[in-house]
C-alpha positions as CSV (number, residue, x, y, z in Angstrom):
1,X,2.5,27.5,-5.7
2,X,4.0,31.0,-6.2
3,X,7.4,31.4,-7.6
4,X,10.0,34.1,-6.7
5,X,8.7,36.3,-9.6
6,X,5.2,36.3,-8.1
7,X,3.7,33.9,-10.7
8,X,1.0,31.7,-9.3
9,X,0.7,28.1,-10.5
10,X,-2.4,26.0,-9.9
11,X,-1.7,22.3,-10.4
12,X,-3.8,19.2,-10.1
13,X,-3.5,17.4,-6.8
14,X,-0.6,15.0,-6.6
15,X,2.6,14.3,-4.9
16,X,5.7,16.3,-5.6
17,X,4.5,18.3,-8.6
18,X,6.6,21.4,-7.7
19,X,9.8,20.1,-9.3
20,X,8.0,20.0,-12.6
21,X,7.1,23.7,-12.3
22,X,10.0,25.3,-10.5
23,X,12.8,22.7,-11.0
24,X,16.5,23.2,-10.2
25,X,15.7,23.8,-6.5
26,X,14.3,27.3,-7.3
27,X,12.7,28.9,-4.2
28,X,9.0,29.4,-3.9
29,X,7.3,32.4,-2.2
30,X,4.3,30.3,-1.2
31,X,2.8,26.9,-1.6
32,X,-0.4,25.4,-0.3
33,X,-3.6,23.7,-1.2
34,X,-6.6,25.3,-3.1
35,X,-10.0,24.1,-4.2
36,X,-11.6,26.1,-7.0
37,X,-14.9,25.2,-8.6
38,X,-16.6,27.3,-11.3
39,X,-14.4,30.3,-10.6
40,X,-15.0,30.2,-6.8
41,X,-12.2,29.6,-4.3
42,X,-13.9,27.2,-1.9
43,X,-10.9,26.3,0.2
44,X,-7.3,27.6,0.4
45,X,-4.6,26.7,2.9
46,X,-0.9,26.9,3.6
47,X,-0.7,23.1,3.7
48,X,2.1,21.7,1.5
49,X,3.9,18.4,1.8
50,X,7.2,19.9,0.7
51,X,7.2,23.6,1.6
52,X,6.5,24.7,5.2
53,X,5.1,28.2,5.0
54,X,4.3,29.6,8.5
55,X,3.4,33.1,7.5
56,X,-0.4,33.9,7.2
57,X,0.6,37.0,5.1
58,X,1.8,34.8,2.3
59,X,-1.6,33.0,2.2
60,X,-3.5,36.3,2.2
61,X,-1.3,37.6,-0.6
62,X,-2.1,34.6,-2.8
63,X,-5.8,35.0,-2.1
64,X,-5.7,38.7,-3.1
65,X,-3.8,37.8,-6.2
66,X,-6.5,35.2,-7.2
67,X,-9.1,37.8,-6.5
68,X,-7.4,40.3,-8.9
69,X,-7.5,37.5,-11.5
70,X,-11.3,37.4,-11.2
71,X,-11.8,34.5,-8.8
72,X,-14.5,34.8,-6.2
73,X,-13.9,33.8,-2.6
74,X,-16.2,31.7,-0.5
75,X,-16.7,33.4,2.9
76,X,-14.8,30.9,5.0
77,X,-12.3,29.6,2.4
78,X,-9.0,30.8,3.9
79,X,-7.7,28.4,6.5
80,X,-4.3,28.9,8.1
81,X,-2.6,25.9,9.6
82,X,0.1,26.9,12.2
83,X,3.2,24.8,12.2
84,X,2.7,24.1,15.9
85,X,-0.2,21.9,15.1
86,X,-2.8,24.1,16.8
87,X,-6.3,24.4,15.4
88,X,-6.4,26.3,12.0
89,X,-8.3,29.6,12.2
90,X,-10.3,30.9,9.3
91,X,-8.7,34.1,8.0
92,X,-10.6,37.0,6.4
93,X,-9.5,39.7,4.0
94,X,-9.7,43.2,5.3
């Protein structure tokens, strides 16, 4: 999850953890699912049970932010799920 100030929070998997981080109905810039092992982002998506982010740019921004923090990126880690239910393409950084 990324708050409106740009801070990225990585939480353990679980239902409705966002209120514990943002609280008070504060907005998020982005939320999704990420799998990180040994400093490598293996999978990152825009899937979120609560937030519905339909902008691939938000997902790519978070990936770039994680990269600037020193995380490596697996070649096909970025998967964007369109809200229309169509097949998720793999996105690549330019």
